[in-house]
mmCIF file as gemmi writes it, N, C-alpha and C atoms, coordinates in Angstrom:
data_model
loop_
_atom_site.group_PDB
_atom_site.id
_atom_site.type_symbol
_atom_site.label_atom_id
_atom_site.label_alt_id
_atom_site.label_comp_id
_atom_site.label_asym_id
_atom_site.label_entity_id
_atom_site.label_seq_id
_atom_site.pdbx_PDB_ins_code
_atom_site.Cartn_x
_atom_site.Cartn_y
_atom_site.Cartn_z
_atom_site.occupancy
_atom_site.B_iso_or_equiv
_atom_site.pdbx_formal_charge
_atom_site.auth_seq_id
_atom_site.auth_asym_id
_atom_site.pdbx_PDB_model_num
ATOM 1 N N . UNK Axp A 1 ? -27.494 -60.382 24.587 1 0 ? 1 A 1
ATOM 2 C CA . UNK Axp A 1 ? -26.333 -59.366 25.638 1 0 ? 1 A 1
ATOM 3 C C . UNK Axp A 1 ? -26.238 -58.101 24.263 1 0 ? 1 A 1
ATOM 4 N N . UNK Axp A 2 ? -26.27 -57.136 24.476 1 0 ? 2 A 1
ATOM 5 C CA . UNK Axp A 2 ? -25.95 -55.852 23.399 1 0 ? 2 A 1
ATOM 6 C C . UNK Axp A 2 ? -24.187 -56.062 22.811 1 0 ? 2 A 1
ATOM 7 N N . UNK Axp A 3 ? -24.24 -55.366 21.906 1 0 ? 3 A 1
ATOM 8 C CA . UNK Axp A 3 ? -22.952 -55.321 21.362 1 0 ? 3 A 1
ATOM 9 C C . UNK Axp A 3 ? -22.115 -54.33 22.308 1 0 ? 3 A 1
ATOM 10 N N . UNK Axp A 4 ? -21.015 -54.32 22.687 1 0 ? 4 A 1
ATOM 11 C CA . UNK Axp A 4 ? -20.39 -53.984 23.773 1 0 ? 4 A 1
ATOM 12 C C . UNK Axp A 4 ? -18.89 -53.002 23.018 1 0 ? 4 A 1
ATOM 13 N N . UNK Axp A 5 ? -18.876 -51.628 22.682 1 0 ? 5 A 1
ATOM 14 C CA . UNK Axp A 5 ? -17.995 -51.496 21.939 1 0 ? 5 A 1
ATOM 15 C C . UNK Axp A 5 ? -16.942 -49.758 23.097 1 0 ? 5 A 1
ATOM 16 N N . UNK Axp A 6 ? -15.566 -50.079 22.505 1 0 ? 6 A 1
ATOM 17 C CA . UNK Axp A 6 ? -14.809 -49.602 23.338 1 0 ? 6 A 1
ATOM 18 C C . UNK Axp A 6 ? -14.092 -50.15 24.129 1 0 ? 6 A 1
ATOM 19 N N . UNK Axp A 7 ? -13.31 -49.387 25.405 1 0 ? 7 A 1
ATOM 20 C CA . UNK Axp A 7 ? -12.51 -50.293 26.257 1 0 ? 7 A 1
ATOM 21 C C . UNK Axp A 7 ? -13.192 -50.044 27.716 1 0 ? 7 A 1
ATOM 22 N N . UNK Axp A 8 ? -12.977 -51.228 28.324 1 0 ? 8 A 1
ATOM 23 C CA . UNK Axp A 8 ? -13.516 -51.148 30.017 1 0 ? 8 A 1
ATOM 24 C C . UNK Axp A 8 ? -12.483 -50.424 30.562 1 0 ? 8 A 1
ATOM 25 N N . UNK Axp A 9 ? -12.424 -49.59 31.691 1 0 ? 9 A 1
ATOM 26 C CA . UNK Axp A 9 ? -11.888 -48.957 32.343 1 0 ? 9 A 1
ATOM 27 C C . UNK Axp A 9 ? -10.577 -49.53 32.839 1 0 ? 9 A 1
ATOM 28 N N . UNK Axp A 10 ? -9.472 -49.214 33.214 1 0 ? 10 A 1
ATOM 29 C CA . UNK Axp A 10 ? -8.281 -50.385 33.411 1 0 ? 10 A 1
ATOM 30 C C . UNK Axp A 10 ? -7.967 -51.504 32.713 1 0 ? 10 A 1
ATOM 31 N N . UNK Axp A 11 ? -8.303 -51.448 31.177 1 0 ? 11 A 1
ATOM 32 C CA . UNK Axp A 11 ? -8.024 -52.512 30.496 1 0 ? 11 A 1
ATOM 33 C C . UNK Axp A 11 ? -6.897 -52.003 29.326 1 0 ? 11 A 1
ATOM 34 N N . UNK Axp A 12 ? -6.746 -51.206 29.972 1 0 ? 12 A 1
ATOM 35 C CA . UNK Axp A 12 ? -5.185 -50.935 29.377 1 0 ? 12 A 1
ATOM 36 C C . UNK Axp A 12 ? -5.36 -50.145 27.471 1 0 ? 12 A 1
ATOM 37 N N . UNK Axp A 13 ? -6.825 -49.689 27.294 1 0 ? 13 A 1
ATOM 38 C CA . UNK Axp A 13 ? -6.857 -49.474 25.868 1 0 ? 13 A 1
ATOM 39 C C . UNK Axp A 13 ? -6.365 -48.237 25.512 1 0 ? 13 A 1
ATOM 40 N N . UNK Axp A 14 ? -6.305 -47.856 24.328 1 0 ? 14 A 1
ATOM 41 C CA . UNK Axp A 14 ? -6.045 -46.379 24.068 1 0 ? 14 A 1
ATOM 42 C C . UNK Axp A 14 ? -7.115 -45.516 24.636 1 0 ? 14 A 1
ATOM 43 N N . UNK Axp A 15 ? -8.313 -45.916 25.204 1 0 ? 15 A 1
ATOM 44 C CA . UNK Axp A 15 ? -8.927 -44.734 25.851 1 0 ? 15 A 1
ATOM 45 C C . UNK Axp A 15 ? -7.493 -44.363 27.631 1 0 ? 15 A 1
ATOM 46 N N . UNK Axp A 16 ? -6.995 -45.56 27.425 1 0 ? 16 A 1
ATOM 47 C CA . UNK Axp A 16 ? -6.12 -44.97 28.483 1 0 ? 16 A 1
ATOM 48 C C . UNK Axp A 16 ? -4.919 -44.05 28.556 1 0 ? 16 A 1
ATOM 49 N N . UNK Axp A 17 ? -4.701 -43.875 27.061 1 0 ? 17 A 1
ATOM 50 C CA . UNK Axp A 17 ? -3.362 -43.122 26.872 1 0 ? 17 A 1
ATOM 51 C C . UNK Axp A 17 ? -4.316 -42.124 25.676 1 0 ? 17 A 1
ATOM 52 N N . UNK Axp A 18 ? -3.726 -41.211 26.14 1 0 ? 18 A 1
ATOM 53 C CA . UNK Axp A 18 ? -4.417 -39.767 25.175 1 0 ? 18 A 1
ATOM 54 C C . UNK Axp A 18 ? -2.85 -39.848 24.465 1 0 ? 18 A 1
ATOM 55 N N . UNK Axp A 19 ? -2.692 -39.677 22.592 1 0 ? 19 A 1
ATOM 56 C CA . UNK Axp A 19 ? -2.436 -39.549 21.96 1 0 ? 19 A 1
ATOM 57 C C . UNK Axp A 19 ? -1.613 -37.867 21.81 1 0 ? 19 A 1
ATOM 58 N N . UNK Axp A 20 ? -2.804 -37.225 21.825 1 0 ? 20 A 1
ATOM 59 C CA . UNK Axp A 20 ? -2.095 -35.955 21.867 1 0 ? 20 A 1
ATOM 60 C C . UNK Axp A 20 ? -1.909 -35.536 23.182 1 0 ? 20 A 1
ATOM 61 N N . UNK Axp A 21 ? -1.566 -35.983 24.494 1 0 ? 21 A 1
ATOM 62 C CA . UNK Axp A 21 ? -0.856 -35.803 26.078 1 0 ? 21 A 1
ATOM 63 C C . UNK Axp A 21 ? 0.29 -34.902 25.3 1 0 ? 21 A 1
ATOM 64 N N . UNK Axp A 22 ? 0.787 -34.089 26.333 1 0 ? 22 A 1
ATOM 65 C CA . UNK Axp A 22 ? 1.957 -33.678 26.165 1 0 ? 22 A 1
ATOM 66 C C . UNK Axp A 22 ? 2.979 -34.255 27.38 1 0 ? 22 A 1
ATOM 67 N N . UNK Axp A 23 ? 3.945 -34.47 26.883 1 0 ? 23 A 1
ATOM 68 C CA . UNK Axp A 23 ? 4.821 -35.543 28.073 1 0 ? 23 A 1
ATOM 69 C C . UNK Axp A 23 ? 5.359 -34.283 28.903 1 0 ? 23 A 1
ATOM 70 N N . UNK Axp A 24 ? 5.795 -34.769 30.56 1 0 ? 24 A 1
ATOM 71 C CA . UNK Axp A 24 ? 6.397 -33.849 31.497 1 0 ? 24 A 1
ATOM 72 C C . UNK Axp A 24 ? 7.154 -33.377 31.634 1 0 ? 24 A 1
ATOM 73 N N . UNK Axp A 25 ? 7.988 -33.302 30.467 1 0 ? 25 A 1
ATOM 74 C CA . UNK Axp A 25 ? 9.47 -33.027 30.803 1 0 ? 25 A 1
ATOM 75 C C . UNK Axp A 25 ? 9.823 -31.572 30.098 1 0 ? 25 A 1
ATOM 76 N N . UNK Axp A 26 ? 11.24 -31.189 30.159 1 0 ? 26 A 1
ATOM 77 C CA . UNK Axp A 26 ? 12.24 -29.954 30.243 1 0 ? 26 A 1
ATOM 78 C C . UNK Axp A 26 ? 11.98 -30.4 28.525 1 0 ? 26 A 1
ATOM 79 N N . UNK Axp A 27 ? 11.864 -31.24 27.793 1 0 ? 27 A 1
ATOM 80 C CA . UNK Axp A 27 ? 11.33 -30.984 26.006 1 0 ? 27 A 1
ATOM 81 C C . UNK Axp A 27 ? 10.215 -29.926 25.406 1 0 ? 27 A 1
ATOM 82 N N . UNK Axp A 28 ? 9.365 -30.232 26.872 1 0 ? 28 A 1
ATOM 83 C CA . UNK Axp A 28 ? 7.8 -29.286 26.566 1 0 ? 28 A 1
ATOM 84 C C . UNK Axp A 28 ? 7.844 -27.947 27.214 1 0 ? 28 A 1
ATOM 85 N N . UNK Axp A 29 ? 8.39 -28.205 28.458 1 0 ? 29 A 1
ATOM 86 C CA . UNK Axp A 29 ? 8.659 -27.617 29.261 1 0 ? 29 A 1
ATOM 87 C C . UNK Axp A 29 ? 9.375 -25.928 29.295 1 0 ? 29 A 1
ATOM 88 N N . UNK Axp A 30 ? 10.593 -26.237 28.709 1 0 ? 30 A 1
ATOM 89 C CA . UNK Axp A 30 ? 11.567 -25.204 28.054 1 0 ? 30 A 1
ATOM 90 C C . UNK Axp A 30 ? 12.571 -25.618 29.101 1 0 ? 30 A 1
ATOM 91 N N . UNK Axp A 31 ? 13.6 -24.752 29.227 1 0 ? 31 A 1
ATOM 92 C CA . UNK Axp A 31 ? 14.774 -25.143 29.629 1 0 ? 31 A 1
ATOM 93 C C . UNK Axp A 31 ? 14.309 -23.23 31.05 1 0 ? 31 A 1
ATOM 94 N N . UNK Axp A 32 ? 15.198 -22.842 31.407 1 0 ? 32 A 1
ATOM 95 C CA . UNK Axp A 32 ? 14.91 -22.197 32.373 1 0 ? 32 A 1
ATOM 96 C C . UNK Axp A 32 ? 15.992 -20.944 31.747 1 0 ? 32 A 1
ATOM 97 N N . UNK Axp A 33 ? 17.071 -21.24 30.937 1 0 ? 33 A 1
ATOM 98 C CA . UNK Axp A 33 ? 18.658 -20.417 30.336 1 0 ? 33 A 1
ATOM 99 C C . UNK Axp A 33 ? 18.064 -18.709 30.495 1 0 ? 33 A 1
ATOM 100 N N . UNK Axp A 34 ? 16.821 -19.144 29.417 1 0 ? 34 A 1
ATOM 101 C CA . UNK Axp A 34 ? 16.597 -18.04 28.896 1 0 ? 34 A 1
ATOM 102 C C . UNK Axp A 34 ? 15.515 -16.714 29.496 1 0 ? 34 A 1
ATOM 103 N N . UNK Axp A 35 ? 15.367 -17.628 30.633 1 0 ? 35 A 1
ATOM 104 C CA . UNK Axp A 35 ? 14.689 -15.964 31.379 1 0 ? 35 A 1
ATOM 105 C C . UNK Axp A 35 ? 15.805 -15.865 32.79 1 0 ? 35 A 1
ATOM 106 N N . UNK Axp A 36 ? 17.103 -16.318 33.112 1 0 ? 36 A 1
ATOM 107 C CA . UNK Axp A 36 ? 17.502 -15.821 33.999 1 0 ? 36 A 1
ATOM 108 C C . UNK Axp A 36 ? 18.429 -14.118 33.413 1 0 ? 36 A 1
ATOM 109 N N . UNK Axp A 37 ? 17.997 -13.472 34.697 1 0 ? 37 A 1
ATOM 110 C CA . UNK Axp A 37 ? 18.636 -11.836 34.077 1 0 ? 37 A 1
ATOM 111 C C . UNK Axp A 37 ? 17.901 -10.968 33.732 1 0 ? 37 A 1
ATOM 112 N N . UNK Axp A 38 ? 16.216 -11.604 33.235 1 0 ? 38 A 1
ATOM 113 C CA . UNK Axp A 38 ? 15.246 -11.221 33.617 1 0 ? 38 A 1
ATOM 114 C C . UNK Axp A 38 ? 14.303 -10.644 34.356 1 0 ? 38 A 1
ATOM 115 N N . UNK Axp A 39 ? 13.853 -8.874 34.341 1 0 ? 39 A 1
ATOM 116 C CA . UNK Axp A 39 ? 13.438 -8.315 35.713 1 0 ? 39 A 1
ATOM 117 C C . UNK Axp A 39 ? 11.87 -8.448 36.041 1 0 ? 39 A 1
ATOM 118 N N . UNK Axp A 40 ? 11.332 -8.846 37.342 1 0 ? 40 A 1
ATOM 119 C CA . UNK Axp A 40 ? 10.46 -8.998 37.462 1 0 ? 40 A 1
ATOM 120 C C . UNK Axp A 40 ? 8.908 -7.73 37.051 1 0 ? 40 A 1
ATOM 121 N N . UNK Axp A 41 ? 8.084 -7.743 36.496 1 0 ? 41 A 1
ATOM 122 C CA . UNK Axp A 41 ? 7.2 -6.426 36.067 1 0 ? 41 A 1
ATOM 123 C C . UNK Axp A 41 ? 6.245 -6.508 37.275 1 0 ? 41 A 1
ATOM 124 N N . UNK Axp A 42 ? 6.028 -7.482 38.301 1 0 ? 42 A 1
ATOM 125 C CA . UNK Axp A 42 ? 5.106 -7.928 39.01 1 0 ? 42 A 1
ATOM 126 C C . UNK Axp A 42 ? 5.307 -8.991 40.205 1 0 ? 42 A 1
ATOM 127 N N . UNK Axp A 43 ? 4.937 -8.886 40.996 1 0 ? 43 A 1
ATOM 128 C CA . UNK Axp A 43 ? 4.897 -9.805 41.797 1 0 ? 43 A 1
ATOM 129 C C . UNK Axp A 43 ? 4.912 -11.444 41.242 1 0 ? 43 A 1
ATOM 130 N N . UNK Axp A 44 ? 5.238 -12.404 41.728 1 0 ? 44 A 1
ATOM 131 C CA . UNK Axp A 44 ? 4.68 -14.059 41.145 1 0 ? 44 A 1
ATOM 132 C C . UNK Axp A 44 ? 4.437 -14.501 42.227 1 0 ? 44 A 1
ATOM 133 N N . UNK Axp A 45 ? 3.319 -15.475 43.102 1 0 ? 45 A 1
ATOM 134 C CA . UNK Axp A 45 ? 3.511 -16.142 44.011 1 0 ? 45 A 1
ATOM 135 C C . UNK Axp A 45 ? 3.353 -17.25 43.654 1 0 ? 45 A 1
ATOM 136 N N . UNK Axp A 46 ? 4.175 -17.976 44.677 1 0 ? 46 A 1
ATOM 137 C CA . UNK Axp A 46 ? 4.671 -19.669 44.583 1 0 ? 46 A 1
ATOM 138 C C . UNK Axp A 46 ? 3.214 -20.591 45.153 1 0 ? 46 A 1
ATOM 139 N N . UNK Axp A 47 ? 3.148 -20.509 46.09 1 0 ? 47 A 1
ATOM 140 C CA . UNK Axp A 47 ? 1.353 -21.581 46.667 1 0 ? 47 A 1
ATOM 141 C C . UNK Axp A 47 ? 1.232 -21.052 48.124 1 0 ? 47 A 1
ATOM 142 N N . UNK Axp A 48 ? 0.591 -20.863 48.616 1 0 ? 48 A 1
ATOM 143 C CA . UNK Axp A 48 ? -0.435 -20.501 50.041 1 0 ? 48 A 1
ATOM 144 C C . UNK Axp A 48 ? 0.524 -18.807 50.484 1 0 ? 48 A 1
ATOM 145 N N . UNK Axp A 49 ? 0.049 -18.227 49.485 1 0 ? 49 A 1
ATOM 146 C CA . UNK Axp A 49 ? 0.726 -16.885 49.267 1 0 ? 49 A 1
ATOM 147 C C . UNK Axp A 49 ? 2.501 -16.61 49.469 1 0 ? 49 A 1
ATOM 148 N N . UNK Axp A 50 ? 3.536 -17.686 49.449 1 0 ? 50 A 1
ATOM 149 C CA . UNK Axp A 50 ? 4.994 -17.47 49.378 1 0 ? 50 A 1
ATOM 150 C C . UNK Axp A 50 ? 5.557 -16.444 48.242 1 0 ? 50 A 1
ATOM 151 N N . UNK Axp A 51 ? 5.997 -15.629 48.064 1 0 ? 51 A 1
ATOM 152 C CA . UNK Axp A 51 ? 6.705 -15.061 47.105 1 0 ? 51 A 1
ATOM 153 C C . UNK Axp A 51 ? 7.433 -15.327 46.822 1 0 ? 51 A 1
ATOM 154 N N . UNK Axp A 52 ? 7.604 -16.034 45.291 1 0 ? 52 A 1
ATOM 155 C CA . UNK Axp A 52 ? 8.238 -16.505 43.981 1 0 ? 52 A 1
ATOM 156 C C . UNK Axp A 52 ? 9.531 -15.794 43.781 1 0 ? 52 A 1
ATOM 157 N N . UNK Axp A 53 ? 8.946 -14.457 43.898 1 0 ? 53 A 1
ATOM 158 C CA . UNK Axp A 53 ? 10.38 -13.312 42.951 1 0 ? 53 A 1
ATOM 159 C C . UNK Axp A 53 ? 8.831 -11.961 43.16 1 0 ? 53 A 1
ATOM 160 N N . UNK Axp A 54 ? 10.012 -10.956 43.644 1 0 ? 54 A 1
ATOM 161 C CA . UNK Axp A 54 ? 8.694 -9.5 43.821 1 0 ? 54 A 1
ATOM 162 C C . UNK Axp A 54 ? 9.052 -8.417 42.41 1 0 ? 54 A 1
ATOM 163 N N . UNK Axp A 55 ? 8.396 -7.408 42.226 1 0 ? 55 A 1
ATOM 164 C CA . UNK Axp A 55 ? 8.471 -6.466 41.37 1 0 ? 55 A 1
ATOM 165 C C . UNK Axp A 55 ? 9.852 -5.837 41.49 1 0 ? 55 A 1
ATOM 166 N N . UNK Axp A 56 ? 10.875 -5.855 40.594 1 0 ? 56 A 1
ATOM 167 C CA . UNK Axp A 56 ? 11.553 -5.454 40.328 1 0 ? 56 A 1
ATOM 168 C C . UNK Axp A 56 ? 13.379 -6.205 40.644 1 0 ? 56 A 1
ATOM 169 N N . UNK Axp A 57 ? 13.145 -7.748 41.216 1 0 ? 57 A 1
ATOM 170 C CA . UNK Axp A 57 ? 14.068 -8.208 41.078 1 0 ? 57 A 1
ATOM 171 C C . UNK Axp A 57 ? 14.581 -8.578 40.016 1 0 ? 57 A 1
ATOM 172 N N . UNK Axp A 58 ? 15.665 -9.253 40.035 1 0 ? 58 A 1
ATOM 173 C CA . UNK Axp A 58 ? 15.829 -9.997 38.775 1 0 ? 58 A 1
ATOM 174 C C . UNK Axp A 58 ? 15.779 -11.918 38.491 1 0 ? 58 A 1
ATOM 175 N N . UNK Axp A 59 ? 15.824 -12.289 37.645 1 0 ? 59 A 1
ATOM 176 C CA . UNK Axp A 59 ? 15.31 -13.405 37.727 1 0 ? 59 A 1
ATOM 177 C C . UNK Axp A 59 ? 16.688 -15.035 37.862 1 0 ? 59 A 1
ATOM 178 N N . UNK Axp A 60 ? 17.12 -15.211 38.976 1 0 ? 60 A 1
ATOM 179 C CA . UNK Axp A 60 ? 18.264 -15.721 38.921 1 0 ? 60 A 1
ATOM 180 C C . UNK Axp A 60 ? 18.214 -17.775 38.893 1 0 ? 60 A 1
ATOM 181 N N . UNK Axp A 61 ? 18.564 -18.038 38.198 1 0 ? 61 A 1
ATOM 182 C CA . UNK Axp A 61 ? 18.415 -19.628 38.052 1 0 ? 61 A 1
ATOM 183 C C . UNK Axp A 61 ? 17.833 -20.37 39.346 1 0 ? 61 A 1
ATOM 184 N N . UNK Axp A 62 ? 18.363 -19.689 40.166 1 0 ? 62 A 1
ATOM 185 C CA . UNK Axp A 62 ? 17.536 -20.91 41.593 1 0 ? 62 A 1
ATOM 186 C C . UNK Axp A 62 ? 15.91 -20.435 41.209 1 0 ? 62 A 1
ATOM 187 N N . UNK Axp A 63 ? 15.661 -19.275 41.049 1 0 ? 63 A 1
ATOM 188 C CA . UNK Axp A 63 ? 14.03 -18.896 41.079 1 0 ? 63 A 1
ATOM 189 C C . UNK Axp A 63 ? 13.983 -19.119 39.856 1 0 ? 63 A 1
ATOM 190 N N . UNK Axp A 64 ? 14.396 -19.811 38.8 1 0 ? 64 A 1
ATOM 191 C CA . UNK Axp A 64 ? 13.892 -20.037 37.736 1 0 ? 64 A 1
ATOM 192 C C . UNK Axp A 64 ? 13.538 -21.978 37.553 1 0 ? 64 A 1
ATOM 193 N N . UNK Axp A 65 ? 14.048 -22.804 38.547 1 0 ? 65 A 1
ATOM 194 C CA . UNK Axp A 65 ? 14.592 -23.487 38.406 1 0 ? 65 A 1
ATOM 195 C C . UNK Axp A 65 ? 13.187 -24.035 40.203 1 0 ? 65 A 1
ATOM 196 N N . UNK Axp A 66 ? 13.231 -22.508 40.432 1 0 ? 66 A 1
ATOM 197 C CA . UNK Axp A 66 ? 12.106 -22.969 41.665 1 0 ? 66 A 1
ATOM 198 C C . UNK Axp A 66 ? 10.932 -23.272 40.992 1 0 ? 66 A 1
ATOM 199 N N . UNK Axp A 67 ? 10.237 -22.577 40.144 1 0 ? 67 A 1
ATOM 200 C CA . UNK Axp A 67 ? 9.409 -21.543 39.772 1 0 ? 67 A 1
ATOM 201 C C . UNK Axp A 67 ? 9.063 -22.638 38.638 1 0 ? 67 A 1
ATOM 202 N N . UNK Axp A 68 ? 10.139 -23.538 37.922 1 0 ? 68 A 1
ATOM 203 C CA . UNK Axp A 68 ? 9.694 -24.957 36.975 1 0 ? 68 A 1
ATOM 204 C C . UNK Axp A 68 ? 9.269 -26.299 38.056 1 0 ? 68 A 1
ATOM 205 N N . UNK Axp A 69 ? 9.805 -26.028 39.226 1 0 ? 69 A 1
ATOM 206 C CA . UNK Axp A 69 ? 9.838 -27.516 39.741 1 0 ? 69 A 1
ATOM 207 C C . UNK Axp A 69 ? 8.526 -27.193 40.611 1 0 ? 69 A 1
ATOM 208 N N . UNK Axp A 70 ? 7.773 -25.805 40.829 1 0 ? 70 A 1
ATOM 209 C CA . UNK Axp A 70 ? 6.406 -25.459 41.359 1 0 ? 70 A 1
ATOM 210 C C . UNK Axp A 70 ? 5.386 -25.255 40.184 1 0 ? 70 A 1
ATOM 211 N N . UNK Axp A 71 ? 5.277 -25.693 39.337 1 0 ? 71 A 1
ATOM 212 C CA . UNK Axp A 71 ? 4.903 -25.636 38.013 1 0 ? 71 A 1
ATOM 213 C C . UNK Axp A 71 ? 4.274 -24.004 37.654 1 0 ? 71 A 1
ATOM 214 N N . UNK Axp A 72 ? 5.015 -22.921 38.147 1 0 ? 72 A 1
ATOM 215 C CA . UNK Axp A 72 ? 5.175 -21.813 37.754 1 0 ? 72 A 1
ATOM 216 C C . UNK Axp A 72 ? 5.652 -21.044 36.808 1 0 ? 72 A 1
ATOM 217 N N . UNK Axp A 73 ? 6.596 -22.089 35.978 1 0 ? 73 A 1
ATOM 218 C CA . UNK Axp A 73 ? 7.226 -20.962 34.729 1 0 ? 73 A 1
ATOM 219 C C . UNK Axp A 73 ? 6.976 -20.352 34.164 1 0 ? 73 A 1
ATOM 220 N N . UNK Axp A 74 ? 5.523 -20.793 33.772 1 0 ? 74 A 1
ATOM 221 C CA . UNK Axp A 74 ? 5.215 -19.711 32.643 1 0 ? 74 A 1
ATOM 222 C C . UNK Axp A 74 ? 4.687 -18.537 33.313 1 0 ? 74 A 1
ATOM 223 N N . UNK Axp A 75 ? 4.394 -18.698 34.936 1 0 ? 75 A 1
ATOM 224 C CA . UNK Axp A 75 ? 3.537 -17.456 35.311 1 0 ? 75 A 1
ATOM 225 C C . UNK Axp A 75 ? 4.735 -16.43 35.193 1 0 ? 75 A 1
ATOM 226 N N . UNK Axp A 76 ? 6.26 -16.719 35.85 1 0 ? 76 A 1
ATOM 227 C CA . UNK Axp A 76 ? 7.01 -16.27 35.879 1 0 ? 76 A 1
ATOM 228 C C . UNK Axp A 76 ? 8.009 -15.578 34.588 1 0 ? 76 A 1
ATOM 229 N N . UNK Axp A 77 ? 7.39 -16.232 33.657 1 0 ? 77 A 1
ATOM 230 C CA . UNK Axp A 77 ? 8.053 -15.439 31.997 1 0 ? 77 A 1
ATOM 231 C C . UNK Axp A 77 ? 6.897 -14.834 31.921 1 0 ? 77 A 1
ATOM 232 N N . UNK Axp A 78 ? 5.653 -14.798 32.348 1 0 ? 78 A 1
ATOM 233 C CA . UNK Axp A 78 ? 4.689 -14.139 31.769 1 0 ? 78 A 1
ATOM 234 C C . UNK Axp A 78 ? 5.009 -12.851 32.766 1 0 ? 78 A 1
ATOM 235 N N . UNK Axp A 79 ? 5.546 -12.482 33.871 1 0 ? 79 A 1
ATOM 236 C CA . UNK Axp A 79 ? 5.357 -11.43 34.973 1 0 ? 79 A 1
ATOM 237 C C . UNK Axp A 79 ? 7.108 -10.758 34.458 1 0 ? 79 A 1
ATOM 238 N N . UNK Axp A 80 ? 8.098 -11.36 32.969 1 0 ? 80 A 1
ATOM 239 C CA . UNK Axp A 80 ? 8.934 -10.971 33.359 1 0 ? 80 A 1
ATOM 240 C C . UNK Axp A 80 ? 9.33 -10.347 32.377 1 0 ? 80 A 1
ATOM 241 N N . UNK Axp A 81 ? 10.334 -9.014 31.857 1 0 ? 81 A 1
ATOM 242 C CA . UNK Axp A 81 ? 10.603 -8.732 30.957 1 0 ? 81 A 1
ATOM 243 C C . UNK Axp A 81 ? 12.226 -8.607 30.37 1 0 ? 81 A 1
ATOM 244 N N . UNK Axp A 82 ? 12.815 -8.698 29.206 1 0 ? 82 A 1
ATOM 245 C CA . UNK Axp A 82 ? 14.393 -8.362 29.146 1 0 ? 82 A 1
ATOM 246 C C . UNK Axp A 82 ? 14.506 -7.004 29.346 1 0 ? 82 A 1
ATOM 247 N N . UNK Axp A 83 ? 16.119 -7.322 30.248 1 0 ? 83 A 1
ATOM 248 C CA . UNK Axp A 83 ? 16.353 -5.656 31.297 1 0 ? 83 A 1
ATOM 249 C C . UNK Axp A 83 ? 16.827 -4.883 29.312 1 0 ? 83 A 1
């Protein structure tokens, strides 16, 4: 029988957990407060073509939180600038 190395799938070994993976929480994603009040320089779509924000609109807390919940916060940040 050949010598096996590593862990088998589903055994819970270190291969099942990536120590370099980032946690999916606010500590990494960031808080929405810094972008509230910024102005959109272009349209940002949510999904399926629905607009998250349109060019010229000001980012509100509701818009920023919706972007965060949809995984579109980075796109929103990139599309805005400070007033």
